[in-house]
PyMOL commands that place a pseudoatom at each C-alpha (Angstrom):
pseudoatom trace, name=CA, resn=MET, resi=1, chain=A, elem=C, hetatm=0, pos=[18.193, -3.536, -5.295]
pseudoatom trace, name=CA, resn=LYS, resi=2, chain=A, elem=C, hetatm=0, pos=[18.396, 0.228, -5.824]
pseudoatom trace, name=CA, resn=SER, resi=3, chain=A, elem=C, hetatm=0, pos=[16.708, -0.022, -9.202]
pseudoatom trace, name=CA, resn=LEU, resi=4, chain=A, elem=C, hetatm=0, pos=[13.660, -1.612, -7.602]
pseudoatom trace, name=CA, resn=ILE, resi=5, chain=A, elem=C, hetatm=0, pos=[12.961, 1.598, -5.713]
pseudoatom trace, name=CA, resn=PHE, resi=6, chain=A, elem=C, hetatm=0, pos=[12.154, 3.415, -8.934]
pseudoatom trace, name=CA, resn=LEU, resi=7, chain=A, elem=C, hetatm=0, pos=[9.847, 0.804, -10.440]
pseudoatom trace, name=CA, resn=LEU, resi=8, chain=A, elem=C, hetatm=0, pos=[6.271, 1.680, -11.318]
pseudoatom trace, name=CA, resn=LEU, resi=9, chain=A, elem=C, hetatm=0, pos=[3.504, -0.824, -10.857]
pseudoatom trace, name=CA, resn=LEU, resi=10, chain=A, elem=C, hetatm=0, pos=[0.890, -2.002, -13.321]
pseudoatom trace, name=CA, resn=LEU, resi=11, chain=A, elem=C, hetatm=0, pos=[-2.388, -3.358, -12.066]
pseudoatom trace, name=CA, resn=LYS, resi=12, chain=A, elem=C, hetatm=0, pos=[-3.543, -5.866, -14.692]
pseudoatom trace, name=CA, resn=ARG, resi=13, chain=A, elem=C, hetatm=0, pos=[-7.171, -6.285, -13.685]
pseudoatom trace, name=CA, resn=VAL, resi=14, chain=A, elem=C, hetatm=0, pos=[-8.793, -3.696, -11.455]
pseudoatom trace, name=CA, resn=THR, resi=15, chain=A, elem=C, hetatm=0, pos=[-12.066, -5.138, -10.246]
pseudoatom trace, name=CA, resn=CYS, resi=16, chain=A, elem=C, hetatm=0, pos=[-12.244, -2.316, -7.726]
pseudoatom trace, name=CA, resn=LEU, resi=17, chain=A, elem=C, hetatm=0, pos=[-13.191, -0.024, -10.611]
pseudoatom trace, name=CA, resn=ASN, resi=18, chain=A, elem=C, hetatm=0, pos=[-16.170, -2.166, -11.549]
pseudoatom trace, name=CA, resn=LYS, resi=19, chain=A, elem=C, hetatm=0, pos=[-17.943, -1.528, -8.245]
pseudoatom trace, name=CA, resn=MET, resi=20, chain=A, elem=C, hetatm=0, pos=[-19.652, 1.552, -6.907]
pseudoatom trace, name=CA, resn=PRO, resi=21, chain=A, elem=C, hetatm=0, pos=[-16.975, 3.488, -4.978]
pseudoatom trace, name=CA, resn=LYS, resi=22, chain=A, elem=C, hetatm=0, pos=[-17.643, 4.560, -1.408]
pseudoatom trace, name=CA, resn=PRO, resi=23, chain=A, elem=C, hetatm=0, pos=[-15.820, 7.063, 0.796]
pseudoatom trace, name=CA, resn=ASP, resi=24, chain=A, elem=C, hetatm=0, pos=[-14.497, 4.255, 2.949]
pseudoatom trace, name=CA, resn=GLY, resi=25, chain=A, elem=C, hetatm=0, pos=[-13.379, 1.986, 0.128]
pseudoatom trace, name=CA, resn=ILE, resi=26, chain=A, elem=C, hetatm=0, pos=[-14.550, -1.379, -1.139]
pseudoatom trace, name=CA, resn=PRO, resi=27, chain=A, elem=C, hetatm=0, pos=[-13.848, -4.749, 0.525]
pseudoatom trace, name=CA, resn=ILE, resi=28, chain=A, elem=C, hetatm=0, pos=[-11.544, -6.913, -1.550]
pseudoatom trace, name=CA, resn=GLN, resi=29, chain=A, elem=C, hetatm=0, pos=[-12.148, -10.584, -2.283]
pseudoatom trace, name=CA, resn=LYS, resi=30, chain=A, elem=C, hetatm=0, pos=[-9.641, -13.391, -1.865]
pseudoatom trace, name=CA, resn=GLY, resi=31, chain=A, elem=C, hetatm=0, pos=[-7.427, -13.549, -4.933]
pseudoatom trace, name=CA, resn=GLU, resi=32, chain=A, elem=C, hetatm=0, pos=[-8.560, -10.155, -6.242]
pseudoatom trace, name=CA, resn=TYR, resi=33, chain=A, elem=C, hetatm=0, pos=[-5.189, -8.539, -5.488]
pseudoatom trace, name=CA, resn=PRO, resi=34, chain=A, elem=C, hetatm=0, pos=[-2.776, -11.485, -5.113]
pseudoatom trace, name=CA, resn=PHE, resi=35, chain=A, elem=C, hetatm=0, pos=[0.220, -9.151, -4.900]
pseudoatom trace, name=CA, resn=HIS, resi=36, chain=A, elem=C, hetatm=0, pos=[-1.101, -7.436, -1.767]
pseudoatom trace, name=CA, resn=VAL, resi=37, chain=A, elem=C, hetatm=0, pos=[0.492, -8.197, 1.600]
pseudoatom trace, name=CA, resn=GLN, resi=38, chain=A, elem=C, hetatm=0, pos=[-0.028, -6.905, 5.124]
pseudoatom trace, name=CA, resn=LEU, resi=39, chain=A, elem=C, hetatm=0, pos=[2.748, -6.195, 7.612]
pseudoatom trace, name=CA, resn=TYR, resi=40, chain=A, elem=C, hetatm=0, pos=[2.021, -6.752, 11.297]
pseudoatom trace, name=CA, resn=ASP, resi=41, chain=A, elem=C, hetatm=0, pos=[3.856, -6.047, 14.525]
pseudoatom trace, name=CA, resn=ALA, resi=42, chain=A, elem=C, hetatm=0, pos=[4.047, -9.477, 16.147]
pseudoatom trace, name=CA, resn=SER, resi=43, chain=A, elem=C, hetatm=0, pos=[5.727, -8.342, 19.368]
pseudoatom trace, name=CA, resn=LYS, resi=44, chain=A, elem=C, hetatm=0, pos=[4.389, -9.500, 22.714]
pseudoatom trace, name=CA, resn=HIS, resi=45, chain=A, elem=C, hetatm=0, pos=[2.922, -6.104, 23.614]
pseudoatom trace, name=CA, resn=GLY, resi=46, chain=A, elem=C, hetatm=0, pos=[-0.624, -7.198, 22.759]
pseudoatom trace, name=CA, resn=ARG, resi=47, chain=A, elem=C, hetatm=0, pos=[-2.742, -10.337, 22.389]
pseudoatom trace, name=CA, resn=PHE, resi=48, chain=A, elem=C, hetatm=0, pos=[-2.717, -10.204, 18.590]
pseudoatom trace, name=CA, resn=PRO, resi=49, chain=A, elem=C, hetatm=0, pos=[-0.305, -8.845, 15.970]
pseudoatom trace, name=CA, resn=ALA, resi=50, chain=A, elem=C, hetatm=0, pos=[-0.996, -5.168, 15.275]
pseudoatom trace, name=CA, resn=PRO, resi=51, chain=A, elem=C, hetatm=0, pos=[-1.232, -3.831, 11.686]
pseudoatom trace, name=CA, resn=ILE, resi=52, chain=A, elem=C, hetatm=0, pos=[1.640, -1.655, 10.524]
pseudoatom trace, name=CA, resn=CYS, resi=53, chain=A, elem=C, hetatm=0, pos=[0.974, -1.127, 6.818]
pseudoatom trace, name=CA, resn=GLY, resi=54, chain=A, elem=C, hetatm=0, pos=[0.434, -2.825, 3.492]
pseudoatom trace, name=CA, resn=GLY, resi=55, chain=A, elem=C, hetatm=0, pos=[2.698, -3.589, 0.588]
pseudoatom trace, name=CA, resn=SER, resi=56, chain=A, elem=C, hetatm=0, pos=[2.923, -5.110, -2.874]
pseudoatom trace, name=CA, resn=LEU, resi=57, chain=A, elem=C, hetatm=0, pos=[4.919, -8.158, -3.945]
pseudoatom trace, name=CA, resn=ILE, resi=58, chain=A, elem=C, hetatm=0, pos=[7.201, -7.189, -6.832]
pseudoatom trace, name=CA, resn=SER, resi=59, chain=A, elem=C, hetatm=0, pos=[9.100, -10.487, -6.837]
pseudoatom trace, name=CA, resn=SER, resi=60, chain=A, elem=C, hetatm=0, pos=[9.226, -13.679, -4.815]
pseudoatom trace, name=CA, resn=GLU, resi=61, chain=A, elem=C, hetatm=0, pos=[11.697, -12.009, -2.464]
pseudoatom trace, name=CA, resn=TYR, resi=62, chain=A, elem=C, hetatm=0, pos=[10.827, -8.300, -2.321]
pseudoatom trace, name=CA, resn=ILE, resi=63, chain=A, elem=C, hetatm=0, pos=[7.912, -6.154, -1.132]
pseudoatom trace, name=CA, resn=LEU, resi=64, chain=A, elem=C, hetatm=0, pos=[7.284, -2.605, -2.252]
pseudoatom trace, name=CA, resn=THR, resi=65, chain=A, elem=C, hetatm=0, pos=[5.912, -0.414, 0.521]
pseudoatom trace, name=CA, resn=THR, resi=66, chain=A, elem=C, hetatm=0, pos=[6.376, 3.061, 1.991]
pseudoatom trace, name=CA, resn=ALA, resi=67, chain=A, elem=C, hetatm=0, pos=[9.472, 4.523, 3.550]
pseudoatom trace, name=CA, resn=TYR, resi=68, chain=A, elem=C, hetatm=0, pos=[7.317, 5.839, 6.376]
pseudoatom trace, name=CA, resn=CYS, resi=69, chain=A, elem=C, hetatm=0, pos=[6.218, 2.303, 7.139]
pseudoatom trace, name=CA, resn=LEU, resi=70, chain=A, elem=C, hetatm=0, pos=[9.686, 0.794, 6.970]
pseudoatom trace, name=CA, resn=GLN, resi=71, chain=A, elem=C, hetatm=0, pos=[11.081, 3.335, 9.389]
pseudoatom trace, name=CA, resn=MET, resi=72, chain=A, elem=C, hetatm=0, pos=[8.610, 2.067, 12.007]
pseudoatom trace, name=CA, resn=LEU, resi=73, chain=A, elem=C, hetatm=0, pos=[9.537, -1.595, 11.598]
pseudoatom trace, name=CA, resn=ASN, resi=74, chain=A, elem=C, hetatm=0, pos=[11.257, -3.771, 14.113]
pseudoatom trace, name=CA, resn=VAL, resi=75, chain=A, elem=C, hetatm=0, pos=[12.489, -6.360, 11.639]
pseudoatom trace, name=CA, resn=GLU, resi=76, chain=A, elem=C, hetatm=0, pos=[12.689, -9.133, 14.202]
pseudoatom trace, name=CA, resn=GLU, resi=77, chain=A, elem=C, hetatm=0, pos=[9.062, -8.639, 15.254]
pseudoatom trace, name=CA, resn=THR, resi=78, chain=A, elem=C, hetatm=0, pos=[7.368, -8.099, 11.875]
pseudoatom trace, name=CA, resn=GLN, resi=79, chain=A, elem=C, hetatm=0, pos=[5.156, -10.709, 10.224]
pseudoatom trace, name=CA, resn=VAL, resi=80, chain=A, elem=C, hetatm=0, pos=[4.078, -10.645, 6.574]
pseudoatom trace, name=CA, resn=TYR, resi=81, chain=A, elem=C, hetatm=0, pos=[0.635, -11.962, 5.594]
pseudoatom trace, name=CA, resn=ALA, resi=82, chain=A, elem=C, hetatm=0, pos=[0.039, -12.811, 1.915]
pseudoatom trace, name=CA, resn=GLY, resi=83, chain=A, elem=C, hetatm=0, pos=[-2.777, -14.504, 0.026]
pseudoatom trace, name=CA, resn=THR, resi=84, chain=A, elem=C, hetatm=0, pos=[-5.600, -13.419, 2.318]
pseudoatom trace, name=CA, resn=ALA, resi=85, chain=A, elem=C, hetatm=0, pos=[-8.428, -10.877, 2.116]
pseudoatom trace, name=CA, resn=GLN, resi=86, chain=A, elem=C, hetatm=0, pos=[-8.987, -10.914, 5.879]
pseudoatom trace, name=CA, resn=ILE, resi=87, chain=A, elem=C, hetatm=0, pos=[-7.291, -9.251, 8.813]
pseudoatom trace, name=CA, resn=LEU, resi=88, chain=A, elem=C, hetatm=0, pos=[-4.923, -11.827, 10.352]
pseudoatom trace, name=CA, resn=GLY, resi=89, chain=A, elem=C, hetatm=0, pos=[-6.485, -14.365, 7.991]
pseudoatom trace, name=CA, resn=ASP, resi=90, chain=A, elem=C, hetatm=0, pos=[-6.008, -18.018, 8.887]
pseudoatom trace, name=CA, resn=ASP, resi=91, chain=A, elem=C, hetatm=0, pos=[-5.510, -18.686, 5.179]
pseudoatom trace, name=CA, resn=ALA, resi=92, chain=A, elem=C, hetatm=0, pos=[-2.502, -16.347, 4.931]
pseudoatom trace, name=CA, resn=VAL, resi=93, chain=A, elem=C, hetatm=0, pos=[0.920, -17.504, 3.782]
pseudoatom trace, name=CA, resn=LEU, resi=94, chain=A, elem=C, hetatm=0, pos=[3.233, -16.126, 6.471]
pseudoatom trace, name=CA, resn=ASN, resi=95, chain=A, elem=C, hetatm=0, pos=[6.709, -14.705, 6.080]
pseudoatom trace, name=CA, resn=SER, resi=96, chain=A, elem=C, hetatm=0, pos=[9.091, -12.305, 7.808]
pseudoatom trace, name=CA, resn=ILE, resi=97, chain=A, elem=C, hetatm=0, pos=[11.459, -9.470, 6.889]
pseudoatom trace, name=CA, resn=ARG, resi=98, chain=A, elem=C, hetatm=0, pos=[15.202, -9.927, 6.432]
pseudoatom trace, name=CA, resn=ASN, resi=99, chain=A, elem=C, hetatm=0, pos=[16.107, -6.276, 5.825]
pseudoatom trace, name=CA, resn=PHE, resi=100, chain=A, elem=C, hetatm=0, pos=[14.884, -3.183, 3.969]
pseudoatom trace, name=CA, resn=LYS, resi=101, chain=A, elem=C, hetatm=0, pos=[15.995, -0.097, 2.070]
pseudoatom trace, name=CA, resn=ILE, resi=102, chain=A, elem=C, hetatm=0, pos=[14.192, 3.228, 1.698]
pseudoatom trace, name=CA, resn=HIS, resi=103, chain=A, elem=C, hetatm=0, pos=[14.413, 5.776, -1.116]
pseudoatom trace, name=CA, resn=PRO, resi=104, chain=A, elem=C, hetatm=0, pos=[17.655, 7.780, -0.690]
pseudoatom trace, name=CA, resn=ASN, resi=105, chain=A, elem=C, hetatm=0, pos=[15.767, 11.054, -1.191]
pseudoatom trace, name=CA, resn=TYR, resi=106, chain=A, elem=C, hetatm=0, pos=[12.878, 10.277, 1.150]
pseudoatom trace, name=CA, resn=ILE, resi=107, chain=A, elem=C, hetatm=0, pos=[11.557, 13.372, 2.931]
pseudoatom trace, name=CA, resn=PRO, resi=108, chain=A, elem=C, hetatm=0, pos=[9.382, 12.522, 5.955]
pseudoatom trace, name=CA, resn=PRO, resi=109, chain=A, elem=C, hetatm=0, pos=[6.364, 14.615, 6.936]
pseudoatom trace, name=CA, resn=PRO, resi=110, chain=A, elem=C, hetatm=0, pos=[6.977, 17.422, 9.435]
pseudoatom trace, name=CA, resn=HIS, resi=111, chain=A, elem=C, hetatm=0, pos=[4.072, 15.975, 11.418]
pseudoatom trace, name=CA, resn=GLN, resi=112, chain=A, elem=C, hetatm=0, pos=[1.832, 12.925, 11.049]
pseudoatom trace, name=CA, resn=SER, resi=113, chain=A, elem=C, hetatm=0, pos=[-1.083, 15.242, 10.283]
pseudoatom trace, name=CA, resn=LYS, resi=114, chain=A, elem=C, hetatm=0, pos=[0.758, 16.492, 7.167]
pseudoatom trace, name=CA, resn=MET, resi=115, chain=A, elem=C, hetatm=0, pos=[1.262, 13.264, 5.267]
pseudoatom trace, name=CA, resn=TRP, resi=116, chain=A, elem=C, hetatm=0, pos=[0.669, 15.059, 1.953]
pseudoatom trace, name=CA, resn=GLU, resi=117, chain=A, elem=C, hetatm=0, pos=[4.080, 16.733, 2.399]
pseudoatom trace, name=CA, resn=VAL, resi=118, chain=A, elem=C, hetatm=0, pos=[5.926, 13.412, 2.194]
pseudoatom trace, name=CA, resn=ARG, resi=119, chain=A, elem=C, hetatm=0, pos=[8.232, 13.061, -0.815]
pseudoatom trace, name=CA, resn=ASN, resi=120, chain=A, elem=C, hetatm=0, pos=[9.704, 9.881, -2.313]
pseudoatom trace, name=CA, resn=ASN, resi=121, chain=A, elem=C, hetatm=0, pos=[7.782, 7.869, 0.250]
pseudoatom trace, name=CA, resn=ILE, resi=122, chain=A, elem=C, hetatm=0, pos=[8.828, 4.476, -1.065]
pseudoatom trace, name=CA, resn=GLY, resi=123, chain=A, elem=C, hetatm=0, pos=[11.045, 1.572, -0.100]
pseudoatom trace, name=CA, resn=ILE, resi=124, chain=A, elem=C, hetatm=0, pos=[11.561, -2.150, -0.500]
pseudoatom trace, name=CA, resn=ALA, resi=125, chain=A, elem=C, hetatm=0, pos=[11.712, -4.919, 2.078]
pseudoatom trace, name=CA, resn=GLN, resi=126, chain=A, elem=C, hetatm=0, pos=[13.529, -8.193, 1.499]
pseudoatom trace, name=CA, resn=LEU, resi=127, chain=A, elem=C, hetatm=0, pos=[11.662, -11.277, 2.673]
pseudoatom trace, name=CA, resn=ARG, resi=128, chain=A, elem=C, hetatm=0, pos=[13.367, -13.888, 4.796]
pseudoatom trace, name=CA, resn=HIS, resi=129, chain=A, elem=C, hetatm=0, pos=[11.901, -16.667, 2.639]
pseudoatom trace, name=CA, resn=ARG, resi=130, chain=A, elem=C, hetatm=0, pos=[10.993, -16.578, -1.042]
pseudoatom trace, name=CA, resn=TYR, resi=131, chain=A, elem=C, hetatm=0, pos=[7.325, -16.975, -1.875]
pseudoatom trace, name=CA, resn=GLU, resi=132, chain=A, elem=C, hetatm=0, pos=[6.208, -19.705, -4.235]
pseudoatom trace, name=CA, resn=TRP, resi=133, chain=A, elem=C, hetatm=0, pos=[3.594, -18.416, -6.658]
pseudoatom trace, name=CA, resn=ILE, resi=134, chain=A, elem=C, hetatm=0, pos=[0.160, -19.893, -6.113]
pseudoatom trace, name=CA, resn=GLU, resi=135, chain=A, elem=C, hetatm=0, pos=[-3.344, -18.826, -7.102]
pseudoatom trace, name=CA, resn=PHE, resi=136, chain=A, elem=C, hetatm=0, pos=[-3.658, -16.252, -4.310]
pseudoatom trace, name=CA, resn=VAL, resi=137, chain=A, elem=C, hetatm=0, pos=[-0.016, -15.129, -4.066]
pseudoatom trace, name=CA, resn=SER, resi=138, chain=A, elem=C, hetatm=0, pos=[1.666, -13.594, -7.120]
pseudoatom trace, name=CA, resn=PRO, resi=139, chain=A, elem=C, hetatm=0, pos=[3.600, -10.416, -7.999]
pseudoatom trace, name=CA, resn=VAL, resi=140, chain=A, elem=C, hetatm=0, pos=[2.322, -7.186, -9.450]
pseudoatom trace, name=CA, resn=THR, resi=141, chain=A, elem=C, hetatm=0, pos=[3.469, -6.382, -12.989]
pseudoatom trace, name=CA, resn=ILE, resi=142, chain=A, elem=C, hetatm=0, pos=[6.186, -3.777, -13.402]
pseudoatom trace, name=CA, resn=LEU, resi=143, chain=A, elem=C, hetatm=0, pos=[5.426, -0.718, -15.501]
pseudoatom trace, name=CA, resn=SER, resi=144, chain=A, elem=C, hetatm=0, pos=[7.765, 1.243, -17.735]
pseudoatom trace, name=CA, resn=PRO, resi=145, chain=A, elem=C, hetatm=0, pos=[8.829, 4.641, -16.280]
pseudoatom trace, name=CA, resn=ARG, resi=146, chain=A, elem=C, hetatm=0, pos=[7.653, 6.232, -19.564]
pseudoatom trace, name=CA, resn=SER, resi=147, chain=A, elem=C, hetatm=0, pos=[4.087, 5.132, -18.976]
pseudoatom trace, name=CA, resn=ARG, resi=148, chain=A, elem=C, hetatm=0, pos=[1.553, 7.796, -18.141]
pseudoatom trace, name=CA, resn=CYS, resi=149, chain=A, elem=C, hetatm=0, pos=[-0.024, 7.510, -14.717]
pseudoatom trace, name=CA, resn=ILE, resi=150, chain=A, elem=C, hetatm=0, pos=[-3.497, 9.088, -14.683]
pseudoatom trace, name=CA, resn=THR, resi=151, chain=A, elem=C, hetatm=0, pos=[-5.465, 6.926, -12.284]
pseudoatom trace, name=CA, resn=GLY, resi=152, chain=A, elem=C, hetatm=0, pos=[-4.616, 4.280, -9.755]
pseudoatom trace, name=CA, resn=THR, resi=153, chain=A, elem=C, hetatm=0, pos=[-5.687, 2.109, -6.865]
pseudoatom trace, name=CA, resn=THR, resi=154, chain=A, elem=C, hetatm=0, pos=[-4.583, 1.660, -3.287]
pseudoatom trace, name=CA, resn=VAL, resi=155, chain=A, elem=C, hetatm=0, pos=[-5.180, -1.575, -1.426]
pseudoatom trace, name=CA, resn=GLY, resi=156, chain=A, elem=C, hetatm=0, pos=[-4.826, -1.771, 2.323]
pseudoatom trace, name=CA, resn=LEU, resi=157, chain=A, elem=C, hetatm=0, pos=[-6.285, -2.168, 5.766]
pseudoatom trace, name=CA, resn=GLY, resi=158, chain=A, elem=C, hetatm=0, pos=[-8.714, 0.573, 6.733]
pseudoatom trace, name=CA, resn=ASN, resi=159, chain=A, elem=C, hetatm=0, pos=[-11.859, 1.625, 8.543]
pseudoatom trace, name=CA, resn=MET, resi=160, chain=A, elem=C, hetatm=0, pos=[-14.917, 0.376, 6.648]
pseudoatom trace, name=CA, resn=TYR, resi=161, chain=A, elem=C, hetatm=0, pos=[-17.883, 0.604, 8.977]
pseudoatom trace, name=CA, resn=CYS, resi=162, chain=A, elem=C, hetatm=0, pos=[-17.388, 2.679, 12.137]
pseudoatom trace, name=CA, resn=TYR, resi=163, chain=A, elem=C, hetatm=0, pos=[-17.255, 6.387, 11.464]
pseudoatom trace, name=CA, resn=HIS, resi=164, chain=A, elem=C, hetatm=0, pos=[-14.861, 8.186, 13.798]
pseudoatom trace, name=CA, resn=LYS, resi=165, chain=A, elem=C, hetatm=0, pos=[-14.140, 4.916, 15.638]
pseudoatom trace, name=CA, resn=PRO, resi=166, chain=A, elem=C, hetatm=0, pos=[-10.784, 3.596, 14.414]
pseudoatom trace, name=CA, resn=PHE, resi=167, chain=A, elem=C, hetatm=0, pos=[-11.035, 0.216, 16.149]
pseudoatom trace, name=CA, resn=LEU, resi=168, chain=A, elem=C, hetatm=0, pos=[-9.799, -3.073, 14.722]
pseudoatom trace, name=CA, resn=PRO, resi=169, chain=A, elem=C, hetatm=0, pos=[-13.281, -4.735, 14.574]
pseudoatom trace, name=CA, resn=CYS, resi=170, chain=A, elem=C, hetatm=0, pos=[-14.333, -1.989, 12.133]
pseudoatom trace, name=CA, resn=PHE, resi=171, chain=A, elem=C, hetatm=0, pos=[-11.407, -2.602, 9.808]
pseudoatom trace, name=CA, resn=GLN, resi=172, chain=A, elem=C, hetatm=0, pos=[-11.197, -4.624, 6.629]
pseudoatom trace, name=CA, resn=ILE, resi=173, chain=A, elem=C, hetatm=0, pos=[-8.787, -4.972, 3.733]
pseudoatom trace, name=CA, resn=LYS, resi=174, chain=A, elem=C, hetatm=0, pos=[-10.145, -2.717, 1.001]
pseudoatom trace, name=CA, resn=CYS, resi=175, chain=A, elem=C, hetatm=0, pos=[-9.335, -0.995, -2.271]
pseudoatom trace, name=CA, resn=LYS, resi=176, chain=A, elem=C, hetatm=0, pos=[-9.818, 2.602, -3.371]
pseudoatom trace, name=CA, resn=HIS, resi=177, chain=A, elem=C, hetatm=0, pos=[-9.691, 4.203, -6.789]
pseudoatom trace, name=CA, resn=ILE, resi=178, chain=A, elem=C, hetatm=0, pos=[-7.661, 7.414, -7.107]
pseudoatom trace, name=CA, resn=LYS, resi=179, chain=A, elem=C, hetatm=0, pos=[-7.388, 10.065, -9.781]
pseudoatom trace, name=CA, resn=THR, resi=180, chain=A, elem=C, hetatm=0, pos=[-4.241, 12.144, -9.783]
pseudoatom trace, name=CA, resn=LEU, resi=181, chain=A, elem=C, hetatm=0, pos=[-4.688, 15.887, -9.456]
pseudoatom trace, name=CA, resn=THR, resi=182, chain=A, elem=C, hetatm=0, pos=[-2.886, 16.504, -12.739]
pseudoatom trace, name=CA, resn=HIS, resi=183, chain=A, elem=C, hetatm=0, pos=[-1.989, 14.346, -15.724]
pseudoatom trace, name=CA, resn=TYR, resi=184, chain=A, elem=C, hetatm=0, pos=[1.733, 13.865, -16.075]
pseudoatom trace, name=CA, resn=ASN, resi=185, chain=A, elem=C, hetatm=0, pos=[4.327, 11.285, -16.965]
pseudoatom trace, name=CA, resn=VAL, resi=186, chain=A, elem=C, hetatm=0, pos=[5.591, 9.661, -13.802]
pseudoatom trace, name=CA, resn=LYS, resi=187, chain=A, elem=C, hetatm=0, pos=[9.321, 9.790, -13.221]
pseudoatom trace, name=CA, resn=GLY, resi=188, chain=A, elem=C, hetatm=0, pos=[10.375, 7.295, -10.591]
pseudoatom trace, name=CA, resn=PHE, resi=189, chain=A, elem=C, hetatm=0, pos=[8.130, 7.413, -7.557]
pseudoatom trace, name=CA, resn=ALA, resi=190, chain=A, elem=C, hetatm=0, pos=[7.930, 11.167, -6.997]
pseudoatom trace, name=CA, resn=LEU, resi=191, chain=A, elem=C, hetatm=0, pos=[4.136, 10.957, -6.883]
pseudoatom trace, name=CA, resn=LYS, resi=192, chain=A, elem=C, hetatm=0, pos=[3.356, 14.232, -5.165]
pseudoatom trace, name=CA, resn=ASN, resi=193, chain=A, elem=C, hetatm=0, pos=[0.629, 15.831, -7.299]
pseudoatom trace, name=CA, resn=PHE, resi=194, chain=A, elem=C, hetatm=0, pos=[-2.268, 14.675, -5.157]
pseudoatom trace, name=CA, resn=ASP, resi=195, chain=A, elem=C, hetatm=0, pos=[-5.095, 16.650, -3.669]
pseudoatom trace, name=CA, resn=ARG, resi=196, chain=A, elem=C, hetatm=0, pos=[-5.111, 16.365, 0.139]
pseudoatom trace, name=CA, resn=LYS, resi=197, chain=A, elem=C, hetatm=0, pos=[-8.350, 14.404, 0.151]
pseudoatom trace, name=CA, resn=ASN, resi=198, chain=A, elem=C, hetatm=0, pos=[-6.640, 11.680, -1.873]
pseudoatom trace, name=CA, resn=VAL, resi=199, chain=A, elem=C, hetatm=0, pos=[-3.607, 11.248, 0.330]
pseudoatom trace, name=CA, resn=PHE, resi=200, chain=A, elem=C, hetatm=0, pos=[-4.058, 7.637, 1.269]
pseudoatom trace, name=CA, resn=PHE, resi=201, chain=A, elem=C, hetatm=0, pos=[-0.806, 6.844, -0.479]
pseudoatom trace, name=CA, resn=TYR, resi=202, chain=A, elem=C, hetatm=0, pos=[0.296, 5.570, 2.896]
pseudoatom trace, name=CA, resn=GLU, resi=203, chain=A, elem=C, hetatm=0, pos=[-2.401, 6.190, 5.454]
pseudoatom trace, name=CA, resn=GLU, resi=204, chain=A, elem=C, hetatm=0, pos=[-5.310, 8.464, 6.244]
pseudoatom trace, name=CA, resn=SER, resi=205, chain=A, elem=C, hetatm=0, pos=[-5.454, 10.644, 9.307]
pseudoatom trace, name=CA, resn=PRO, resi=206, chain=A, elem=C, hetatm=0, pos=[-7.623, 10.295, 12.415]
pseudoatom trace, name=CA, resn=PRO, resi=207, chain=A, elem=C, hetatm=0, pos=[-10.780, 12.455, 12.487]
pseudoatom trace, name=CA, resn=GLU, resi=208, chain=A, elem=C, hetatm=0, pos=[-9.403, 15.032, 14.894]
pseudoatom trace, name=CA, resn=TRP, resi=209, chain=A, elem=C, hetatm=0, pos=[-7.244, 16.350, 12.064]
pseudoatom trace, name=CA, resn=GLY, resi=210, chain=A, elem=C, hetatm=0, pos=[-10.292, 17.175, 9.979]
pseudoatom trace, name=CA, resn=PHE, resi=211, chain=A, elem=C, hetatm=0, pos=[-9.548, 15.295, 6.771]
pseudoatom trace, name=CA, resn=ARG, resi=212, chain=A, elem=C, hetatm=0, pos=[-12.419, 14.494, 4.431]
pseudoatom trace, name=CA, resn=TRP, resi=213, chain=A, elem=C, hetatm=0, pos=[-12.201, 10.732, 4.926]
pseudoatom trace, name=CA, resn=GLY, resi=214, chain=A, elem=C, hetatm=0, pos=[-11.729, 10.958, 8.677]
pseudoatom trace, name=CA, resn=HIS, resi=215, chain=A, elem=C, hetatm=0, pos=[-10.436, 7.419, 9.253]
pseudoatom trace, name=CA, resn=ARG, resi=216, chain=A, elem=C, hetatm=0, pos=[-7.005, 6.000, 9.839]
pseudoatom trace, name=CA, resn=ASP, resi=217, chain=A, elem=C, hetatm=0, pos=[-5.944, 3.698, 6.999]
pseudoatom trace, name=CA, resn=TYR, resi=218, chain=A, elem=C, hetatm=0, pos=[-2.960, 1.403, 6.914]
pseudoatom trace, name=CA, resn=GLY, resi=219, chain=A, elem=C, hetatm=0, pos=[-2.585, 1.565, 3.173]
pseudoatom trace, name=CA, resn=ALA, resi=220, chain=A, elem=C, hetatm=0, pos=[-0.116, 0.453, 0.547]
pseudoatom trace, name=CA, resn=PRO, resi=221, chain=A, elem=C, hetatm=0, pos=[1.775, 2.166, -2.265]
pseudoatom trace, name=CA, resn=PHE, resi=222, chain=A, elem=C, hetatm=0, pos=[-0.163, 3.726, -5.096]
pseudoatom trace, name=CA, resn=VAL, resi=223, chain=A, elem=C, hetatm=0, pos=[-0.662, 1.216, -7.920]
pseudoatom trace, name=CA, resn=CYS, resi=224, chain=A, elem=C, hetatm=0, pos=[-0.887, 2.953, -11.272]
pseudoatom trace, name=CA, resn=HIS, resi=225, chain=A, elem=C, hetatm=0, pos=[-3.298, 1.963, -14.033]
pseudoatom trace, name=CA, resn=PHE, resi=226, chain=A, elem=C, hetatm=0, pos=[-1.460, 1.682, -17.298]
pseudoatom trace, name=CA, resn=HIS, resi=227, chain=A, elem=C, hetatm=0, pos=[-1.815, 4.320, -20.013]
pseudoatom trace, name=CA, resn=ASP, resi=228, chain=A, elem=C, hetatm=0, pos=[0.336, 4.132, -23.145]
pseudoatom trace, name=CA, resn=PRO, resi=229, chain=A, elem=C, hetatm=0, pos=[2.506, 7.225, -23.650]
pseudoatom trace, name=CA, resn=PRO, resi=230, chain=A, elem=C, hetatm=0, pos=[1.812, 9.234, -26.815]
pseudoatom trace, name=CA, resn=ARG, resi=231, chain=A, elem=C, hetatm=0, pos=[3.708, 8.090, -29.889]
pseudoatom trace, name=CA, resn=THR, resi=232, chain=A, elem=C, hetatm=0, pos=[6.501, 10.399, -31.015]
for i in range(1, 232): cmd.bond("trace and resi %d" % i, "trace and resi %d" % (i + 1))
show_as sticks, trace
zoom trace
């Protein structure tokens, strides 16, 4: 299980890149990112399950997500939605969490407004039931640690329509294209060379903290686009 923490993801077909990017992201279509899942708090505190964060299926039994997210989970009250492009989609294949493990060198932010200071913000969650692969539910491809990570995509739940109004009716599952601040060979998941405006590795901040995007996003781990390392 420990080795899974240091895996790098390969996004085979990035249709997000073929559309005109917007500050608030691009709505995804059903089946566009079949590895993407959403984690919801299904406790009885509200009428509907509340979004916690997103994740990526790396096998039929494990989800890759953020350490920050996993630390907030109540395992017994967390639901996993897969195979849907909608919030709480009726077409989702549901699951739950058995247990989880975060990166041993995870460094949390000193404050939620300083998410860019997070280090090794990665972890894996074990599903209670194995997924069967279908058209809209399948794993992301694993990348070699030697591969060069120059650009990537995040997929997650975020504010699409209502500026400075982070309410659920304004939210949609979306994708965003990211360029890293510097070009470098990724080692493990120490992805920390990001400009502040691109820190939606986990989530964006509410507008009162003055970030460029200005909307709270319940995102998912950075998914790297593959670049072959130089031949030696």
